[in-house]
N, C-alpha and C positions, 0 to 999 in steps of 0.2 A: 638560344631557347632556353629559360628554365623548366625544368621538370613539373614547376605547379601549372605552366603556361601549356602541358600539353592535352592539346587536347581529346577531350572522351565522347565519344558519342553512342548511341547504341547501336549494333548494326544492325541493320533491316533485311531480317534472314529470308524472305520473301524475294526481294530483289536479290539477295547474294546468290541465292538457288539460284533464280533465272540466269546472273551472267555466270555461272559454272556450267550449267545447265546446257549454255550456248557453248560454253567452251570445248565440253562432254561431247558435245556433237562433230568436234574437230578430230578426235582421239580414231573415228572408226577407218579402218583399212582401206576406203576411197579417198584419203587425204595423204598427200606426200609428207615424207620426213617434217621437212620444214615447214609445213603445215600444223602437223602434228606436236612440232617442239616449243615454236610461239606458242602456240594453244596450253602446252603443258607450263612455261615461264608465266601466263597470264593468271592458271589456277595457282601457281606459286606465288604470285602478286597480290589475287585476293584472298587465299587464305593468309598473309602474313597482314592485308589490311582488319581480318577480321581478328586474329589472335592478338593484333594490337592492342585493341580495343580492351578484350579478355585482359590480357598483362596488367593494363592502366585500373583495369577495376580492382583486379584481384589484391595489386599493390595497396592500391587507398583503403580499400576495404583493410589489408592489414595493420597499415598505419594507424587506422580508426577503425575498429569491429564494430563500436555503436555507432557509425555512420548509415544512416537511416539509406540513402541513397545508394550507397553504393551495395551495403546488405542484398536489398534487392538484387540491383545488376549481377552480382555476383551469383543470386538463385537463380536471375535467366540465362548464365550461359551454365549451369550445373546442370538448368534443365533440358534448354534447347540447344547448348552447341551436340551432343550426341546424335541432334535429328541432322545434324550434316554428317553422320559416319557414312550412311547408304552410299550419298554422292563420292564420295571420298572412298568409299571401297569400290566402286563401280567405275571410278577414273583407275587406281590400281591394278584391277581385271584388263581393263584396254590398254593400258600402258605394258603391264607384263606379256600380255597374248601379240602387242601390237609386231605387224611384220616389218614396222621399223626398229625392231629393239636390238637390233644387231649396231645400229647405227644411234642409237639413245646412249647404248652401253660405252662406244667410243668416245660420248659427249660430257655425258656424265657420271659415269664408273659404273661397277657394275654393282658395288653395296646397295645400293638404293632399291636394287632386286632382289638380293637377299633379302632384305627386309620387307619389300611385299610380298614374300614367298610367306613369310611369316605372318605378317599382317590379313594375308586372306586366309589364313588356318586358323583367327584368332578374333575374325570378326563375323556375325553375321544380324542382318536389322533384327533378329528376334531378340537380340541379347539389348540391343539399346536403352530399354526400361530399367533391365537390371542397372548396367552405365549409370545412369538419372538415380536410380534413389542409391547407389553406392556414392558417388557424389556428395550426396544430401549426406550422409551417413557421415562421411569424411569431413565437411562443414559442420556436422554438428557434434563431433568429436574434437576439432578445433575451437572452438568457439566453447565448449564447455574447459578444456584445457585454459583457454585466456582468461575465464572468468574465476578465476581463482584469486580469493579476496582472503590473505591469513595475518591474520591481527599479531606482532612481531614486535618485539622492540618498541611498543608503545605506537607502531604505524600499521597499517593494512599494505601488505602488497604481494604482489603476483607472483607466480614460480621465479619467473626471471631475478626478478627485486631478490628472492630466498635466495639465490646463487651466494653472495658474498658470507652470508652467516652459516653455509653449509660448509664453506671453505677458510671459518674463521680459525684465526691463532688458538683462540680459546676452546679448548676439548667440551667444556661445559656446553659453551653457546652453538658448535655443530652441532651438536648432539638435541641438543631442543629445537637445531631447525630443520634437524631431518624427521625429527617426529612432528613437528608442525608440518611439516610437508605431508608426510602419511597421514595424519590425523586430518589432514583436507580432502588426499583421493580416497581415503575409508568412504568420507562423508557421499564421493561421487561412484564409490567400486561395483553397485550393482547398474549406472547408467551407462561406466565404460565397458564393464563386462556385457552386457546387453548390446553395443555399438559391433562391438568387435564380435560377438557371437554373428550377429545380423552379416556383419562384412563376409564372414567366412561359409557362410550359408549360404550366400548369393553370389561368390566368387568361385565356389561348387557348385551350383547350379547352372553358371556358366560354362564351366568347364565341359559339365556333360550335355550340357547345348551344342558345345563345338567338337562333340567326341572324341575327349581326352577323358584318361583314366579319373584325374583330381585336377585340382588348380595349380601344381607347381610345373609341370612341364608349360601348360598353358601361363603362367608364373613370367618364367622365364622367353617364351616367344613375346608376349607383348614387352619386355625389357627390349626386345632384339637384339640377342644371344643367339647369332649365327656361330658361333666359333666354338663352343664350349656348353657345358651340359650338368645335370644334376651332378652327377657321376663324377667330373673334374674338379666340380667344387668341393665334392665329400673329401677327396685325396688332400685339397690345399688345405681343406680346414684339418686334414688328420696331420699335415704338416707343423700347424700352428701349435694344434695340442701338443707333438713330440719338441717343436725345436723351442717353441714361444715363449711355451707356459711354464716351464722349467725356469727360462731367463726373468721374466715378470715375478715367480714365485719368489726368486734368488734379491729383485730391487723390490719387492716388499717386504722380505726381510731387513735389507739393509736400511729402508724408509723406516719400520719402525726404532731401530737401531736407532737413528738420528733421532727419531720424537721421543724416545726413550720409554716407548709401551712395549711392556712385556706380550699385551692380548688386545692388540688394534684392531677396532672395531670398524664397520663400513662408513660410520661417520668419519673417519680416520683418512682414507682415502682421499679426500679434497682438498687435503694439504699434505707437503712434502716435508715443511724445515720448522722447527722448531721458531727460525727468524720471521715466518711469514713466506705464505707463498709470493715470486717472484710478481710484481706489480708495475702498469705504467706508473709514472712518476707526475704524471699531467692530467685534465679532462678531454673532452672530448676532440673542442677545438686544439689545444697544447698537440694532441694524438695526430691529427690530421694534416696539421701543418707538419708534422714528423714523415708523415707519410709521402707527402706531396716531395721535401727534400731527397724521400729513398729512392720514391719510384724516379725522381728526374738526375739521381745518380747512376740508376741501374744502370740504364740503357734509354739511347732516342726512344725507341719506342714505348718503353716505359713512363715514359715522361708526357710522350705526348697523350696517352692512357689517361694519366691522373690528373692532368690540367683539365681533360673533355670533359670528365665525371666530374672534377669540382664546379668548373666552369658554370655546368647547368645544375647541379646541384641533385647530382644522384645516389644520396644516400642519404640512407634514415637511418641515424645508429642511435639516437638516445630511448632511450626504454621510458615508454608514460605509460599509465591508465589508462585501461581498454587497446593498447598494442596489444597486437597477437605475439605470441613466445616467436623464441627460437631466431633463425636468421638465414637467409638465401641470396642467391643472386640468379635474377632473371635477366630477361633482353625483350627491349619494346621494338619494334621490325620498323615501323613507321619512322620512327624516330633516330635508328640507329646504334642505341642507347641501353647498355647496358644497366643495370639499377641495381645496389647494393641495400638489403635489410638488416637491421641488429637491434639488439637490445644491449646496448650498453650497462656494464655492472660494474666497473671499477676492478677488475679481477683482468688477469691477463687474456683469458679472451676477448677481451675487447682489442689487442694489438691483433689477435689471431684472426679476426673479421678484417682487417685491413691488410693483411695477406693471403688468408685463405680466401675468403670471398671473393677479395680482389684479384686472385689467379682466378676463379673462372668468368671474370669482370676483362679480363686481358687477354684471355685466350677468344671469347666470342668475340671482342672487340676486333683484332686478328683477324677474323674468321667475316666478318661483316660484308665481305662480297660473296660467300658461297652463296649455293642455293640454299631456303632453308632448313631442307633435308640435312644438310651437310654443313651445317653453321655448328651444331652441338654435336660432338659425341657422342657415344652411349655412354652410359651415366658412369660406370667404371673408368671408363677411360675419361671422362670429364673430370673427375675429381684428383686425375692425376697431377693436373694443371695445378689446382689450388694448393693442394697438398707440398706440393716440389716447390712453389712461388713462397712456403713458408721456410722449406731451408734456405732459399737465393737471398731471403732476408735476412738473414743471419749477421752478416757484414755490418750491418747498419740498425741490428736490433740493440747497440746500444744506445740509441737515439729515443728510444721508448723506456728502457729500464734503467740504462744509468750502471750504478753500482749494483744491480740486479742482475747484469748480464751474463756471467756468469753461468748462474743459479737458472736464471732462464733458459740458457740453455742445454745443460743437465737435464732439467722438467720437461723439456719441450722434448728432445729425444728420450727419455725415457716416460715419460706417458706417449707418443707416439706406439712406441711396441707394445705398453703396457692398453692398449686400448683394440690391439689382433685380436685376445683373446676374447673380450667382448664383442666384436665385430661377428665372431664366430659364433656365438653364443647366441646371438640374435639370429644369425643365418640359419641355425639348425635347428632353434623353436620354429621360425617358419616352416622349415620345411616338418618339422611334426605337425604343426597343426594344419598345415594342407592335406599333410597324406592320413590324417587322424580329423576329419571333417565334423563327426557329430559327435564327440567328446563332450563333454559339459565346461563351464568356464572352470570349475573346482579342478579338471584333470589339467586341464590349459596352465593353471598356476602352479601347480605341481612338477609339472611336466616342465618348466621353466625355471622350478627350484632345482631342480636335479641336473638340469644342462648345464646351466649357472654353475653349480657346485666342480663339473666336470674338467669347465678353463678357469676356474676362480676358486683353485681348494682351499685355501686358506681363509674366503669370505665368513665375515661372523657381522651379524646384523644385529646381535645384541638383543635389546630391550626392544627393538624394531618388529615387534610380530608380524605388523601388515606386510613387511618388504620380506621378512624370514620366509612366509609362506608362496612368495613366487609372483610376486606384482611389479617390480623393477620396472620392467616391461609396458605399463601403463605410463610413462613419459617420453616412450620410442614414438614419435609420430608416423617415424615411417614403417613402422608393422601394422598403421593404421591405414595408411594413404599411396604407400608404394612398395607392395609386398616384393621381396626377394629384393628388394633395394637396399643392401646394409652392407654386404659382402663387398661393394662396390667399393668402399673406403677403403676397406682392407688392403684387397688386390693394388689399389691406385697406390696405399700407401708403401706395399713392397715395391713397386717401382719409383715411387719417389725419395725413398731409402736410396735407390739407385745414384738417383740427380746426386744425394747428399753426399753419397760416396767421390762419385767422379766430381763433383766440383770441388771438391778440396782438390784432385789432382790436377783439376786442368779446368782454372774458370770459363778464359775464352771458349774455349772449345764445348763444353758443358751449357753455355747459355745459348751458344749458337742451336744446340741440335734442339734443346728446349723450347725456343723460339722458331724454328723446321715443326718442332712439334704443335705449338698451337696453330699456327697459320695452316696445318694438313685439317686444322677443326673433326667433324664426325665423316671425314671420307672415304677413312677407312675403319674397319672393325677395331674392337678393345686388341687382339693378337696381331691385325695387319700395321696399327700404330705402331707398339711396340720393334714389330719386323721393322718398317721404315726408317725410324732412330736408333736401331743397333738396341733394342732396352732386353734383357731378361725376362721369359715368359714365368709368371708367379703358377702356373700349373705343374711346371715339370717339378718330378722329384727332384732335392737338392738345392733347389734357388733360392729356399726361403733360409737354408742352413749358411750358403753363400752370402746373403744377402744379412744375416744376421752378426758373422764373423765380426767383421771391424765396427761395427755399432757396437757390438758387446766390448770391443778394445776399446772403444772412448770412454764409454761412460766407466768401466772398472778403472779405466786412468785419472779419475777424478775424484779426487779425496771432497765428497758428501758431506764430510763431517762438517767441515768449515762453513756452510751454508746455513 
């Protein structure tokens, strides 16, 4: 069955609540373990039916934000899905306190109970209206960003379609493109400020109602982080500041030298070479054909996966008017189908979608038979699979870049390292925001500017006064919709670097290790997964220094002036 034929039906919430309530009655202590376990499996199945419709609605709304039907369906889920939370809260309580808990732990593992302990802290029925309001605000932000119409180069373009111009080989074009984007954002500045200010206030209110000092620890708990907290992340950011920032500053000097600039500006960051950034040498269909070849040759498992995705048309890759920006991978339980959403724009990022998002999709494809609670890892662990797949694709990357292959590898690795300080910037900013919830929007922007300068001391916005005052984060959707979900990318990147290092030493052994990690899904915590497959903990002092050494050696060994 093709994705277009996947049937959407709005869930009957009254019927669903009745069926869930019937199963809840079987979780009481006067029932046997087997009766409770079968009720748990039925609750899991009912939840998957509901989430399948929510995901289908969300995907189709992303593909066409002007489709009134799916816009209304999305509004339905924004408002009605939180009304199920009290029932699932009750289910969690009954399972957590079950007299058969030991047998449950033997059957399904302990992580679900560790995460339940956190979820019980992070919810009570009184916060449902706040969650509904936050869902509405998040949708409002997404629609606002997707609505961009920028007059440029004789066309009307959205933000994604502006990307090739911000990375154009001609410096004046890049500068004008950045200023055009900033000009559009400035027209929406008050709206974006207001949306985020409201979000911060509502999250702070939620934290106070749940007995937290502020949203910081609540944010961690809502992310299901069972084995580390803000203190560990602070020490981790310090490692990035001490080890990675000097390496990135050196890479930026090399770039400026390559480009012949004595005073590189922010609009020069997106281009790495005078000959232009590496680009895929064909269109979307050409790239997908090569991705098929790559995955069929990579392993039997990846071959089966890519043909499943292509046969069912589970990728929507072209950028078009009305389509939501960005890219993501999601999963439709009813059809046991991953789905990849992206906005191709002719840059190397298109190939990254076919590796990064496909890494997510491959992991969940390998975990399809696990309970829904364990199908996806926690956020930071999930990014390991996607970022590592980018590196496992290196032996086939010439299929996409042809003569630009070596240039791409240098750019990819240098870009991955250079990303770490930006990820730390986003994270430190969010900690500051939620530790200081009553500040003004202007004070928030000033804080961003200060933190950004700390992690990127050479950054110069030139004549772009709008960006200079601290607004780069306006386009970072995670800050709005998923607080504290961004350091996850950097944690996973540090782990993916370990796969890059190990793969160069022994491919067969490293691939087998990665495949076993994919099959574990989210049955262990982040640090638990690393322990299971023998990878180093990024929080431990010295890990980043040790990982960075071979990366720097590789980059130092490349004559980047030839590009």
